[in-house]
C-alpha positions as CSV (number, residue, x, y, z in Angstrom):
1,M,0.1,0.2,0.1
2,L,3.1,2.4,0.8
3,T,4.8,2.8,-2.3
4,Y,8.6,3.2,-2.2
5,N,8.1,7.0,-4.4
6,F,5.4,7.9,-2.0
7,L,7.2,7.3,1.1
8,V,10.4,9.2,-0.9
9,Q,8.0,12.2,-1.4
10,V,6.7,12.1,2.3
11,A,10.1,11.7,3.9
12,N,11.5,14.9,1.5
13,S,8.3,17.2,2.2
14,Y,9.2,16.5,6.0
15,G,12.6,17.5,5.3
16,L,14.6,14.0,6.7
17,S,18.3,13.9,6.6
18,P,19.6,10.9,4.0
19,Q,20.7,8.9,7.1
20,Q,16.9,9.8,8.7
21,K,15.4,8.5,5.2
22,E,17.6,5.3,4.9
23,V,16.1,4.2,8.3
24,F,12.3,5.3,7.6
25,L,12.3,3.6,3.7
26,L,13.5,0.7,5.5
27,K,11.3,0.3,8.0
28,F,8.3,1.3,6.3
29,G,9.2,1.1,3.1
30,E,10.3,-2.6,3.3
31,N,9.1,-3.5,6.6
32,K,12.5,-4.7,7.9
33,P,12.9,-5.7,11.7
34,N,15.4,-3.4,13.8
35,D,18.0,-6.5,13.8
36,E,18.1,-6.5,9.8
37,I,18.4,-2.9,9.5
38,T,21.0,-2.1,12.1
39,K,23.0,-5.2,10.0
40,Q,22.3,-3.7,6.3
41,L,23.4,-0.1,7.5
42,G,26.1,-1.2,9.7
43,I,25.2,0.8,12.3
44,K,24.6,0.4,16.7
45,R,21.6,-0.5,17.8
46,D,21.7,2.9,19.9
47,A,22.6,4.8,16.7
48,Y,19.2,3.1,15.0
49,L,17.0,3.9,17.6
50,K,18.7,7.6,17.6
51,R,17.8,8.2,14.1
52,M,14.1,6.5,14.4
53,G,13.6,9.1,17.2
54,E,14.6,11.8,14.9
55,V,12.0,10.5,12.3
56,Y,9.3,10.6,14.8
57,K,10.1,13.8,16.0
58,K,9.9,15.3,12.2
59,F,6.2,13.7,11.7
60,Q,5.2,14.8,15.6
61,I,4.7,11.8,16.9
62,N,4.7,10.9,20.1
63,G,4.5,8.5,23.2
64,H,5.6,4.9,23.4
65,K,8.1,3.2,20.7
66,R,5.5,0.7,19.8
67,G,2.7,3.3,19.9
68,K,5.0,5.7,17.9
69,E,5.7,3.4,15.2
70,Q,1.5,2.4,14.8
71,Q,0.4,6.3,14.9
72,L,3.3,6.8,12.2
73,R,1.8,4.2,9.7
74,G,-1.6,5.3,10.2
75,L,-0.6,8.7,9.4
76,L,1.2,7.2,6.1
77,I,-2.1,5.1,5.4
78,T,-4.1,8.1,5.5
79,K,-1.6,10.2,3.6
80,S,-1.4,7.7,0.9
81,Q,-5.0,7.4,0.7
82,Q,-5.4,11.3,0.1
83,Q,-3.4,11.4,-2.4
84,S,-4.7,8.3,-4.4
85,Q,-8.1,10.1,-4.5
86,L,-6.5,13.3,-5.2
87,E,-4.6,12.2,-8.4
88,S,-7.9,10.0,-9.4
89,D,-9.4,13.7,-9.8
90,I,-6.5,15.7,-10.1
91,T,-8.9,19.2,-11.6
92,T,-11.2,18.9,-8.6
93,V,-9.9,20.3,-5.1
94,P,-12.1,17.8,-2.3
95,T,-14.1,19.7,-0.5
96,K,-11.9,18.3,3.1
97,I,-8.7,18.9,1.7
98,V,-6.9,18.5,4.8
99,Q,-7.9,16.0,7.7
100,A,-6.5,16.5,11.2
101,L,-3.6,14.0,11.2
102,Q,-2.9,14.4,14.4
103,L,-5.2,13.5,18.2
104,N,-4.9,16.1,20.7
105,I,-6.1,14.0,23.6
106,G,-5.5,15.0,27.3
107,V,-6.8,16.5,30.5
108,P,-7.9,19.6,29.6
109,K,-5.8,22.3,31.1
110,S,-6.7,25.3,33.0
111,G,-6.4,28.8,31.8
112,L,-3.6,29.0,33.9
113,Q,-1.7,26.1,33.1
114,K,-2.7,26.9,29.3
115,L,-0.8,30.3,29.8
116,A,2.3,29.0,31.5
117,Q,2.5,26.5,28.7
118,Q,2.1,29.2,25.8
119,M,4.5,31.2,27.7
120,R,7.2,29.0,28.1
121,D,7.0,27.8,24.8
122,W,7.2,31.7,23.2
123,F,10.1,32.3,25.4
124,D,11.1,29.2,24.2
125,T,11.2,30.2,20.5
126,L,12.6,33.5,21.3
127,G,15.7,31.8,23.1
128,Y,15.4,32.7,26.2
129,H,17.0,31.1,29.2
130,F,15.2,29.6,32.0
131,E,16.7,29.6,35.3
132,R,15.7,27.1,38.0
133,Y,13.6,29.3,40.0
134,Q,10.3,28.2,39.6
135,I,6.8,28.8,41.6
136,E,3.4,27.1,40.7
137,E,0.4,28.1,43.0
138,E,-3.3,27.9,42.3
139,N,-4.0,31.2,41.1
140,Y,-0.2,32.6,40.0
141,F,3.3,31.1,39.0
142,E,6.7,32.7,38.6
143,W,9.5,31.8,36.9
144,I,12.9,33.8,36.2
145,I,14.2,34.1,32.8
146,N,17.0,35.4,30.9
147,V,16.8,38.1,28.4
148,P,19.7,38.4,25.9
149,I,21.0,42.2,25.4
150,R,23.6,43.7,23.5
151,R,26.3,42.8,26.5
152,G,25.1,39.8,28.0
153,Y,21.3,39.3,29.3
154,K,18.7,40.8,32.1
155,R,17.1,38.8,34.3
156,I,13.3,39.5,34.4
157,L,10.9,37.9,37.2
158,I,7.8,36.6,35.7
159,R,4.5,36.2,37.6
160,G,1.6,34.8,35.4
161,I,-2.4,35.1,36.3
162,E,-5.3,33.9,34.7
163,E,-7.9,36.5,35.5
164,V,-8.0,40.5,35.9
165,A,-4.0,42.2,37.0
166,E,-5.1,44.1,39.8
167,I,-2.7,46.5,42.0
168,M,-2.1,43.3,44.8
169,D,-0.7,41.4,41.9
170,V,1.7,44.5,41.1
171,V,2.9,44.9,44.9
172,A,3.0,41.0,44.9
173,L,5.6,41.3,41.8
174,K,7.9,44.0,43.3
175,S,8.4,42.6,46.3
176,A,9.6,38.9,44.6
177,V,11.7,41.3,42.4
178,N,13.6,42.8,45.2
179,Q,14.1,39.6,47.3
180,K,15.2,37.9,43.7
181,K,16.9,40.9,43.0
182,T,16.2,40.9,39.1
183,D,16.5,43.3,36.7
184,E,13.0,43.8,35.8
185,G,9.7,42.3,36.8
186,W,6.8,41.3,34.2
187,L,3.2,40.9,35.2
188,I,1.1,38.7,32.8
189,S,-2.5,37.9,32.7
190,L,-4.4,35.9,29.9
191,R,-7.5,38.0,30.3
192,R,-6.7,41.5,31.0
193,I,-5.1,44.4,33.3
194,S,-6.9,46.7,35.7
195,Q,-6.5,50.7,35.1
196,A,-5.3,51.0,38.8
197,A,-2.2,48.3,38.0
198,R,-1.3,50.0,34.9
199,M,-1.4,53.1,36.7
200,E,0.7,51.5,39.4
201,V,3.7,50.3,37.4
202,K,4.1,54.0,35.6
203,K,4.8,55.6,39.0
204,P,8.3,57.1,39.2
205,E,9.7,54.3,41.3
206,N,8.5,51.7,39.2
207,K,8.3,52.5,35.5
208,E,11.7,51.5,34.8
209,C,11.3,48.1,36.9
210,L,7.9,47.0,36.4
211,F,5.4,45.9,33.2
212,C,2.3,45.1,33.1
213,Y,1.0,43.4,30.2
214,T,-1.7,40.4,28.9
215,F,-0.7,37.5,26.7
216,D,-1.4,38.9,23.6
217,E,0.4,42.7,24.3
218,L,3.1,40.1,25.5
219,L,3.7,39.2,21.9
220,D,3.1,42.2,20.7
221,R,6.3,43.1,21.8
222,D,8.0,40.6,19.2
223,A,5.4,40.2,16.5
224,D,3.8,43.5,15.1
225,F,1.5,43.1,12.7
226,S,0.5,46.9,12.4
227,C,1.8,47.1,8.6
228,Y,0.1,44.1,7.4
229,F,-3.4,45.6,9.3
230,N,-3.0,48.8,7.3
231,W,-2.9,46.6,4.2
232,L,-5.3,44.5,4.7
233,E,-7.7,47.7,5.8
234,N,-6.3,49.4,2.3
235,E,-7.2,46.7,0.3
236,V,-10.5,46.4,1.4
237,K,-11.4,49.6,0.7
238,L,-9.4,49.8,-2.9
239,R,-11.4,46.9,-3.6
240,R,-14.4,48.9,-2.3
241,I,-15.5,45.2,-0.7
242,D,-16.9,47.6,2.3
243,K,-19.7,49.3,0.3
244,T,-20.5,47.1,-2.7
245,Y,-19.8,43.4,-0.7
246,V,-23.2,40.6,-1.5
247,P,-23.1,38.3,0.8
248,L,-22.8,34.2,0.1
249,A,-25.1,31.9,1.0
250,C,-23.4,28.2,0.9
251,T,-24.5,24.3,0.8
252,K,-22.9,22.1,3.4
253,K,-23.5,18.1,2.4
254,E,-23.5,15.8,4.6
255,F,-24.5,12.0,4.5
256,E,-27.1,10.6,5.7
257,P,-26.6,6.5,6.0
258,F,-29.7,4.9,7.1
259,K,-31.3,6.3,3.8
260,Q,-27.6,6.3,1.8
261,Q,-28.2,9.8,0.1
262,K,-26.6,13.3,0.7
263,I,-28.3,15.9,2.7
264,A,-28.2,19.5,2.0
265,S,-27.9,22.2,5.0
266,Y,-28.1,25.8,3.9
267,H,-26.9,29.0,5.1
268,H,-28.4,31.8,3.6
269,E,-30.3,35.1,4.6
270,Q,-32.2,33.5,7.7
271,N,-29.3,32.2,9.3
272,S,-26.8,34.7,8.6
273,W,-25.3,33.6,5.3
274,L,-22.0,31.9,5.5
275,Y,-20.6,34.3,7.9
276,E,-22.2,32.5,10.7
277,Y,-21.3,29.2,9.4
278,I,-17.4,29.9,9.2
279,D,-17.8,31.7,12.5
280,L,-19.2,28.5,14.1
281,W,-16.5,26.2,12.8
282,L,-14.2,29.0,13.9
283,N,-15.2,28.4,17.5
284,D,-15.1,24.2,17.0
285,P,-12.0,23.1,18.4
286,G,-12.0,20.2,16.5
287,K,-12.3,21.6,13.2
288,E,-8.6,23.1,11.8
289,H,-9.7,23.4,7.9
290,I,-12.7,24.3,5.8
291,S,-12.3,24.3,1.8
292,I,-14.7,27.1,0.4
293,L,-15.8,25.7,-3.0
294,G,-17.6,28.1,-5.7
295,E,-17.1,28.7,-9.4
296,F,-15.5,31.4,-10.9
297,G,-16.7,34.9,-10.2
298,I,-18.7,33.5,-7.4
299,G,-17.1,36.0,-5.3
300,K,-14.7,33.7,-3.1
301,T,-12.0,36.0,-2.6
302,S,-14.4,39.3,-2.1
303,F,-15.6,36.9,1.0
304,A,-12.0,35.7,2.2
305,F,-11.1,40.0,2.2
306,H,-14.5,40.5,3.6
307,Y,-14.3,38.3,6.0
308,A,-10.9,38.9,7.2
309,W,-11.5,42.6,7.4
310,I,-14.3,41.7,9.5
311,V,-12.3,39.3,12.1
312,L,-9.8,42.4,12.1
313,Q,-12.1,45.0,13.5
314,R,-13.0,42.3,16.4
315,Y,-9.3,42.3,16.9
316,R,-8.6,45.6,17.2
317,D,-11.6,46.3,19.3
318,A,-10.3,43.8,22.0
319,Q,-6.6,45.2,21.2
320,R,-7.9,48.4,22.2
321,R,-10.2,47.7,25.3
322,G,-7.2,45.5,26.4
323,L,-9.4,42.1,25.9
324,E,-8.0,38.8,25.6
325,R,-8.1,39.1,21.6
326,P,-9.8,36.6,18.5
327,R,-7.9,35.2,15.9
328,L,-5.4,37.2,13.9
329,P,-6.6,37.1,9.9
330,L,-3.6,36.3,7.4
331,I,-5.2,36.6,4.1
332,I,-2.6,35.2,1.5
333,Q,-3.4,35.3,-2.3
334,L,-2.3,32.0,-3.9
335,H,-2.5,33.3,-7.6
336,D,1.0,35.2,-7.2
337,L,2.5,32.2,-6.6
338,A,3.7,29.3,-9.3
339,K,4.7,27.2,-6.7
340,V,5.3,26.4,-3.1
341,V,8.8,25.8,-2.8
342,S,7.9,25.4,1.1
343,V,5.6,26.8,3.6
344,E,8.6,28.8,5.1
345,S,9.7,30.3,1.9
346,L,5.9,31.0,1.6
347,F,5.1,33.0,4.5
348,S,9.2,34.1,5.0
349,E,7.9,36.1,1.6
350,F,4.5,37.3,3.3
351,F,6.1,38.6,6.5
352,F,9.6,39.5,5.7
353,R,9.1,41.2,2.5
354,K,6.2,42.2,1.4
355,H,4.3,43.0,5.0
356,E,7.6,44.1,6.6
357,I,6.3,42.2,10.0
358,P,9.3,42.2,12.5
359,L,9.2,38.4,13.3
360,P,11.9,37.2,15.2
361,G,12.0,34.0,12.9
362,Y,9.7,31.5,10.9
363,S,10.0,29.3,14.1
364,A,7.9,32.4,15.5
365,F,5.0,32.0,13.1
366,E,5.0,28.5,13.8
367,Q,4.3,28.8,17.2
368,L,1.9,31.6,16.9
369,N,-0.1,29.0,14.8
370,R,0.4,26.3,17.3
371,M,-0.8,28.8,20.3
372,G,-4.5,29.1,18.2
373,K,-3.3,33.1,17.1
374,L,-4.0,33.1,13.8
375,L,-6.5,32.4,11.4
376,I,-4.9,31.7,7.4
377,I,-7.1,32.2,5.0
378,L,-5.4,30.8,1.9
379,D,-7.4,32.3,-1.7
380,G,-7.5,30.7,-4.7
381,F,-5.8,27.6,-4.9
382,D,-7.1,26.7,-8.3
383,E,-5.8,29.8,-9.7
384,M,-2.5,28.8,-8.6
385,S,-2.6,25.0,-9.9
386,A,-3.6,26.7,-13.3
387,R,-0.3,27.3,-14.7
388,I,1.5,24.1,-13.3
389,D,1.8,20.4,-14.0
390,K,0.2,17.7,-11.9
391,Q,3.1,16.3,-9.8
392,Q,4.2,20.2,-8.8
393,K,0.3,20.5,-7.8
394,I,0.7,17.5,-5.8
395,N,3.9,18.8,-4.0
396,N,1.7,22.0,-3.5
397,F,-1.4,20.4,-1.9
398,W,1.2,18.3,0.6
399,E,3.0,21.6,1.4
400,L,0.3,23.6,2.5
401,T,-0.9,20.7,4.5
402,K,1.4,21.4,7.0
403,L,0.1,24.6,8.2
404,V,-2.8,22.4,9.4
405,V,-1.7,21.3,13.0
406,P,-3.5,21.5,16.6
407,G,-4.8,24.6,17.4
408,A,-4.7,26.0,13.8
409,K,-7.7,27.4,11.5
410,V,-7.2,27.3,7.8
411,I,-9.6,28.6,4.8
412,L,-8.5,27.3,2.1
413,T,-10.9,28.7,-1.2
414,C,-11.1,26.8,-4.7
415,R,-13.3,26.2,-7.4
């Protein structure tokens, strides 16, 4: 079922090194046992296990050894089936272009645990070092991080809370900073900061060493999307989408197993058009991707821009009020691209050249996507694929699926 050519293609798309590719192909292509693989490659068992561990890491597979093998084999079979379906009717993009390839199953985290995990992941992405000091209480946590500066590093005490940050939290932060003799103290709230707390950190004796941020404001320090926001606003006005947009209706087909027939759900004027359906999807944590299919000229691009603009208004309103923000809408027009060399090159062009967004690097975008901070809108897959051959179309498809990870939300428009 898993052909050699298919496995080579997948190995290349996931960036496996030559050594990793060797063990991957022998294990999943030829189904050889571990002892035969080590003998054929002339390597020790530890070296083989290390390579396989790197392979599982590239595919983001976690768990016990045997469980990892079963997970990866299941993932490969799913991908092979999806590619067979795509190749059988390459002119039509499937309604569900991407299926969730992993299940994020576990005990639900509290808001404070979620904040701590996301902050730690973000600081790791930025290259900050964590000292051993760590306190975890029911309603707050504290760390000390080292932030690189021009000559050495700055020691910063972090105090994270889930609820509204109030003046008593600033007092507690100041006490901890004095006790641990750090250079600065940051109070981070998942929700919002009270006016009294913001005024307290602005006092002359505090303004150089104490700072209050919501988590979204913390992200703003290193991920400023202002130029992109201005571009999106201007693009909507240039296209007169804010004045002349006509709402779209949509049909969602479902299969009724007992009657063995398809049944359609309609979203039109009586239930807020296509907007309501996309809003419902956006709030469903189990659905990471949706395709919007329609004929040429029906208004898919106008909808993409109008919906991104509407979400941007919600985002800016929450930003202005200091509340937890919705996802940030990023619209990518695929008709400008003949091919996707890699998702990294696509978004590097988008962030660093087209919109001059000062992200620390592509890994920062990946982290924002995993944290559920982005709404990625890929507009016009058919317009991109019309100018390329069948194999490049398949390559583009697999490359774009890398955006669909747990926590992500991706919209794709296509004929």
